[in-house]
GUVOTI-442903 format. One record per atom (N, C-alpha, C, O): residue number from 1; x, y, z. Coordinates in steps of 0.2 Angstrom, whole numbers, plus 5000, padded with zeros to 4 digits. Atoms other than C-alpha are relative to their C-alpha. Layout:
REM residues N
+-----+------+------+------+
:   k :   xx :   yy :   zz :
+-----+------+------+------+
: NUM :    X :    Y :    Z :
...
+-----+------+------+------+
REM end
This chain:
REM residues 81
+-----+------+------+------+
:   k :   xx :   yy :   zz :
+-----+------+------+------+
:   1 : 5001 : 4995 : 4995 :
:   1 : 4874 : 4477 : 5281 :
:   1 : 4993 : 5000 : 5001 :
:   1 : 4989 : 5000 : 4997 :
:   2 : 5007 : 5000 : 4998 :
:   2 : 4858 : 4477 : 5291 :
:   2 : 4997 : 5007 : 4998 :
:   2 : 5001 : 5012 : 4998 :
:   3 : 5003 : 4994 : 5001 :
:   3 : 4845 : 4491 : 5288 :
:   3 : 5001 : 5005 : 5005 :
:   3 : 5001 : 5011 : 5004 :
:   4 : 4998 : 4995 : 4994 :
:   4 : 4849 : 4498 : 5305 :
:   4 : 5007 : 5003 : 4999 :
:   4 : 5008 : 5009 : 5002 :
:   5 : 4993 : 4997 : 5001 :
:   5 : 4867 : 4502 : 5299 :
:   5 : 5000 : 5005 : 4995 :
:   5 : 5004 : 5008 : 4993 :
:   6 : 5000 : 4995 : 5006 :
:   6 : 4861 : 4512 : 5284 :
:   6 : 4997 : 5006 : 5003 :
:   6 : 4991 : 5008 : 5001 :
:   7 : 5002 : 4994 : 4997 :
:   7 : 4860 : 4528 : 5293 :
:   7 : 5000 : 5006 : 4995 :
:   7 : 5003 : 5005 : 4989 :
:   8 : 5000 : 4995 : 5005 :
:   8 : 4856 : 4544 : 5284 :
:   8 : 5007 : 5003 : 4997 :
:   8 : 5008 : 5004 : 4992 :
:   9 : 4993 : 4998 : 5002 :
:   9 : 4875 : 4549 : 5284 :
:   9 : 5003 : 4995 : 4996 :
:   9 : 5007 : 4997 : 4991 :
:  10 : 4997 : 5006 : 5004 :
:  10 : 4880 : 4532 : 5277 :
:  10 : 4997 : 5000 : 4993 :
:  10 : 5000 : 4999 : 4988 :
:  11 : 5003 : 5000 : 5007 :
:  11 : 4867 : 4533 : 5263 :
:  11 : 5002 : 5006 : 4996 :
:  11 : 5003 : 5005 : 4990 :
:  12 : 4998 : 4994 : 5004 :
:  12 : 4872 : 4551 : 5258 :
:  12 : 5008 : 4998 : 4998 :
:  12 : 5010 : 5000 : 4992 :
:  13 : 4994 : 5001 : 5002 :
:  13 : 4890 : 4545 : 5258 :
:  13 : 5001 : 4995 : 4995 :
:  13 : 5005 : 4995 : 4990 :
:  14 : 5000 : 5005 : 5006 :
:  14 : 4886 : 4530 : 5247 :
:  14 : 4998 : 5003 : 4994 :
:  14 : 5001 : 5002 : 4988 :
:  15 : 5002 : 4997 : 5006 :
:  15 : 4877 : 4541 : 5235 :
:  15 : 5006 : 5005 : 4997 :
:  15 : 5007 : 5005 : 4991 :
:  16 : 4994 : 4996 : 5002 :
:  16 : 4892 : 4553 : 5234 :
:  16 : 5006 : 4996 : 4997 :
:  16 : 5009 : 4997 : 4992 :
:  17 : 4995 : 5005 : 5003 :
:  17 : 4904 : 4538 : 5232 :
:  17 : 4998 : 4998 : 4993 :
:  17 : 5002 : 4997 : 4988 :
:  18 : 5002 : 5002 : 5007 :
:  18 : 4893 : 4533 : 5217 :
:  18 : 5001 : 5005 : 4995 :
:  18 : 5003 : 5004 : 4990 :
:  19 : 4999 : 4995 : 5004 :
:  19 : 4894 : 4550 : 5210 :
:  19 : 5007 : 5001 : 4998 :
:  19 : 5009 : 5002 : 4992 :
:  20 : 4993 : 4999 : 5001 :
:  20 : 4913 : 4550 : 5211 :
:  20 : 5002 : 4994 : 4995 :
:  20 : 5007 : 4995 : 4991 :
:  21 : 4998 : 5005 : 5004 :
:  21 : 4913 : 4533 : 5202 :
:  21 : 4997 : 5001 : 4993 :
:  21 : 5000 : 5000 : 4988 :
:  22 : 5003 : 4999 : 5006 :
:  22 : 4901 : 4539 : 5188 :
:  22 : 5004 : 5006 : 4997 :
:  22 : 5004 : 5006 : 4991 :
:  23 : 4996 : 4994 : 5003 :
:  23 : 4911 : 4556 : 5186 :
:  23 : 5007 : 5000 : 5003 :
:  23 : 5008 : 5004 : 5007 :
:  24 : 4993 : 5000 : 4997 :
:  24 : 4929 : 4551 : 5190 :
:  24 : 5004 : 5007 : 4998 :
:  24 : 5004 : 5009 : 4993 :
:  25 : 4996 : 4994 : 5001 :
:  25 : 4940 : 4566 : 5192 :
:  25 : 4996 : 5007 : 5000 :
:  25 : 4999 : 5012 : 5000 :
:  26 : 5005 : 4993 : 5000 :
:  26 : 4925 : 4579 : 5193 :
:  26 : 5000 : 5003 : 5007 :
:  26 : 5001 : 4999 : 5012 :
:  27 : 5001 : 4997 : 4994 :
:  27 : 4923 : 4591 : 5206 :
:  27 : 4992 : 5000 : 5001 :
:  27 : 4988 : 5000 : 4997 :
:  28 : 5007 : 5000 : 4999 :
:  28 : 4906 : 4592 : 5215 :
:  28 : 4999 : 5005 : 5006 :
:  28 : 5003 : 5006 : 5010 :
:  29 : 5002 : 4996 : 4995 :
:  29 : 4897 : 4603 : 5227 :
:  29 : 4993 : 4998 : 5002 :
:  29 : 4988 : 4997 : 4999 :
:  30 : 5006 : 5002 : 4997 :
:  30 : 4883 : 4598 : 5239 :
:  30 : 4998 : 5005 : 5005 :
:  30 : 5002 : 5007 : 5009 :
:  31 : 5002 : 4995 : 4996 :
:  31 : 4873 : 4611 : 5248 :
:  31 : 4993 : 4999 : 5003 :
:  31 : 4989 : 4995 : 5000 :
:  32 : 5007 : 5000 : 4997 :
:  32 : 4858 : 4613 : 5260 :
:  32 : 4998 : 5007 : 5001 :
:  32 : 5002 : 5011 : 5004 :
:  33 : 5002 : 4993 : 4998 :
:  33 : 4848 : 4629 : 5261 :
:  33 : 4995 : 5002 : 4994 :
:  33 : 4995 : 4999 : 4989 :
:  34 : 5005 : 4997 : 5005 :
:  34 : 4834 : 4639 : 5252 :
:  34 : 5001 : 5007 : 4999 :
:  34 : 5003 : 5011 : 5004 :
:  35 : 5000 : 4992 : 5001 :
:  35 : 4835 : 4656 : 5244 :
:  35 : 4992 : 5002 : 5000 :
:  35 : 4991 : 5008 : 5003 :
:  36 : 5007 : 4999 : 4999 :
:  36 : 4816 : 4655 : 5243 :
:  36 : 4996 : 4994 : 5002 :
:  36 : 4998 : 4988 : 5001 :
:  37 : 5003 : 5006 : 4997 :
:  37 : 4803 : 4644 : 5251 :
:  37 : 4997 : 4995 : 4996 :
:  37 : 4996 : 4989 : 4998 :
:  38 : 5003 : 5005 : 5005 :
:  38 : 4797 : 4635 : 5235 :
:  38 : 5005 : 4996 : 4997 :
:  38 : 5003 : 4991 : 4994 :
:  39 : 4995 : 5005 : 5003 :
:  39 : 4814 : 4627 : 5231 :
:  39 : 5002 : 4995 : 5005 :
:  39 : 5000 : 4995 : 5011 :
:  40 : 4997 : 5006 : 4996 :
:  40 : 4821 : 4610 : 5237 :
:  40 : 5005 : 5002 : 5005 :
:  40 : 5009 : 5007 : 5004 :
:  41 : 4996 : 4999 : 4995 :
:  41 : 4831 : 4610 : 5252 :
:  41 : 5008 : 4999 : 4999 :
:  41 : 5012 : 5002 : 5001 :
:  42 : 4993 : 5002 : 5001 :
:  42 : 4847 : 4601 : 5245 :
:  42 : 5001 : 5001 : 4992 :
:  42 : 4997 : 5001 : 4988 :
:  43 : 4997 : 4999 : 5007 :
:  43 : 4857 : 4604 : 5229 :
:  43 : 5007 : 4996 : 4999 :
:  43 : 5011 : 4996 : 5004 :
:  44 : 4994 : 5003 : 5002 :
:  44 : 4871 : 4594 : 5221 :
:  44 : 5002 : 5001 : 4993 :
:  44 : 4998 : 5000 : 4988 :
:  45 : 4998 : 4999 : 5007 :
:  45 : 4881 : 4599 : 5206 :
:  45 : 5007 : 4997 : 4999 :
:  45 : 5011 : 4996 : 5003 :
:  46 : 4994 : 5003 : 5002 :
:  46 : 4895 : 4590 : 5197 :
:  46 : 5003 : 5005 : 4994 :
:  46 : 4999 : 5006 : 4990 :
:  47 : 4996 : 4996 : 5005 :
:  47 : 4908 : 4600 : 5187 :
:  47 : 5005 : 4996 : 4996 :
:  47 : 5008 : 4992 : 4999 :
:  48 : 4995 : 5003 : 5005 :
:  48 : 4918 : 4595 : 5172 :
:  48 : 5007 : 5001 : 5003 :
:  48 : 5009 : 5006 : 5006 :
:  49 : 4994 : 4999 : 4996 :
:  49 : 4936 : 4592 : 5179 :
:  49 : 5004 : 5006 : 4997 :
:  49 : 5005 : 5007 : 4991 :
:  50 : 4996 : 4994 : 5001 :
:  50 : 4946 : 4608 : 5180 :
:  50 : 4996 : 5006 : 4997 :
:  50 : 4999 : 5011 : 4995 :
:  51 : 5004 : 4994 : 5002 :
:  51 : 4932 : 4619 : 5175 :
:  51 : 4994 : 5002 : 5005 :
:  51 : 4993 : 4998 : 5010 :
:  52 : 5006 : 4999 : 4996 :
:  52 : 4916 : 4627 : 5182 :
:  52 : 4994 : 4998 : 4996 :
:  52 : 4988 : 5001 : 4997 :
:  53 : 5006 : 5002 : 5005 :
:  53 : 4905 : 4619 : 5168 :
:  53 : 4996 : 4995 : 5004 :
:  53 : 4999 : 4989 : 5006 :
:  54 : 5004 : 5005 : 4996 :
:  54 : 4891 : 4610 : 5177 :
:  54 : 4998 : 4994 : 4995 :
:  54 : 4995 : 4996 : 4989 :
:  55 : 5001 : 5005 : 5004 :
:  55 : 4889 : 4593 : 5169 :
:  55 : 4994 : 4995 : 5003 :
:  55 : 4991 : 4991 : 4999 :
:  56 : 5006 : 5003 : 4997 :
:  56 : 4875 : 4586 : 5181 :
:  56 : 4998 : 5004 : 5006 :
:  56 : 5002 : 5007 : 5010 :
:  57 : 5003 : 4996 : 4994 :
:  57 : 4864 : 4593 : 5195 :
:  57 : 4994 : 4996 : 5002 :
:  57 : 4990 : 4994 : 4998 :
:  58 : 5006 : 5002 : 4997 :
:  58 : 4850 : 4588 : 5206 :
:  58 : 4998 : 5004 : 5006 :
:  58 : 5002 : 5007 : 5009 :
:  59 : 5002 : 4997 : 4995 :
:  59 : 4839 : 4596 : 5218 :
:  59 : 4994 : 4996 : 5003 :
:  59 : 4990 : 4994 : 4999 :
:  60 : 5006 : 5004 : 4997 :
:  60 : 4827 : 4588 : 5231 :
:  60 : 5000 : 5002 : 5007 :
:  60 : 5005 : 5004 : 5010 :
:  61 : 5000 : 4999 : 4993 :
:  61 : 4821 : 4589 : 5249 :
:  61 : 5003 : 4994 : 5004 :
:  61 : 5005 : 4995 : 5010 :
:  62 : 4997 : 5006 : 4997 :
:  62 : 4829 : 4572 : 5252 :
:  62 : 5008 : 5000 : 4997 :
:  62 : 5009 : 5000 : 4991 :
:  63 : 4993 : 4999 : 5003 :
:  63 : 4849 : 4573 : 5251 :
:  63 : 5002 : 4994 : 4996 :
:  63 : 5005 : 4996 : 4991 :
:  64 : 4998 : 5005 : 5004 :
:  64 : 4851 : 4556 : 5244 :
:  64 : 4997 : 5000 : 4993 :
:  64 : 5000 : 4999 : 4988 :
:  65 : 5003 : 5000 : 5007 :
:  65 : 4838 : 4558 : 5230 :
:  65 : 5003 : 5006 : 4996 :
:  65 : 5003 : 5006 : 4990 :
:  66 : 4997 : 4994 : 5004 :
:  66 : 4846 : 4575 : 5226 :
:  66 : 5006 : 4998 : 4996 :
:  66 : 5007 : 4999 : 4991 :
:  67 : 4994 : 5003 : 5003 :
:  67 : 4862 : 4566 : 5222 :
:  67 : 4998 : 4995 : 4995 :
:  67 : 5001 : 4995 : 4989 :
:  68 : 5002 : 5005 : 5005 :
:  68 : 4853 : 4552 : 5213 :
:  68 : 4997 : 5003 : 4994 :
:  68 : 4998 : 5001 : 4988 :
:  69 : 5002 : 4997 : 5006 :
:  69 : 4845 : 4564 : 5202 :
:  69 : 5005 : 5003 : 4995 :
:  69 : 5005 : 5002 : 4989 :
:  70 : 4994 : 4998 : 5004 :
:  70 : 4862 : 4571 : 5196 :
:  70 : 5003 : 4994 : 4997 :
:  70 : 5006 : 4995 : 4991 :
:  71 : 4998 : 5006 : 5003 :
:  71 : 4866 : 4553 : 5192 :
:  71 : 4996 : 4997 : 4994 :
:  71 : 4998 : 4993 : 4991 :
:  72 : 5005 : 5002 : 5005 :
:  72 : 4851 : 4550 : 5181 :
:  72 : 5002 : 5003 : 4993 :
:  72 : 5002 : 5009 : 4992 :
:  73 : 4998 : 4997 : 5007 :
:  73 : 4857 : 4551 : 5163 :
:  73 : 4995 : 5004 : 4996 :
:  73 : 4997 : 5008 : 4992 :
:  74 : 5005 : 4995 : 5004 :
:  74 : 4841 : 4559 : 5157 :
:  74 : 5000 : 5007 : 5003 :
:  74 : 4997 : 5011 : 5000 :
:  75 : 5000 : 4993 : 4997 :
:  75 : 4844 : 4574 : 5169 :
:  75 : 5007 : 5003 : 5000 :
:  75 : 5007 : 5009 : 5002 :
:  76 : 4993 : 4998 : 5000 :
:  76 : 4863 : 4576 : 5167 :
:  76 : 5000 : 5007 : 4997 :
:  76 : 4998 : 5008 : 4991 :
:  77 : 4999 : 4994 : 5003 :
:  77 : 4867 : 4594 : 5164 :
:  77 : 4994 : 5005 : 4999 :
:  77 : 4994 : 5010 : 4996 :
:  78 : 5006 : 4996 : 5000 :
:  78 : 4849 : 4600 : 5166 :
:  78 : 4998 : 5003 : 5007 :
:  78 : 4998 : 4999 : 5011 :
:  79 : 5002 : 4997 : 4994 :
:  79 : 4843 : 4612 : 5179 :
:  79 : 4993 : 4997 : 5002 :
:  79 : 4989 : 4996 : 4997 :
:  80 : 5006 : 5003 : 4998 :
:  80 : 4829 : 4605 : 5189 :
:  80 : 4996 : 5005 : 5004 :
:  80 : 4999 : 5009 : 5008 :
:  81 : 5004 : 4995 : 4996 :
:  81 : 4815 : 4616 : 5196 :
:  81 : 4995 : 4997 : 5004 :
:  81 : 4991 : 5000 : 5008 :
+-----+------+------+------+
REM end
């Protein structure tokens, strides 16, 4: 695939596909928005299957980096500020 075909939508789709492979059967939530001006624009949380227990999360102004932070084993289950 050429770099011109790697659109932002395709990149976030690939990141979420990766999250689904890393956390099979888990539910996830991806959101955009800020409660206060100092926080990142995007948030991604992964929940243990069948629960509301957060097992991974990421926050960043870039949506792909937000998901990739949740996939980083050093950050799994830790809130990012």
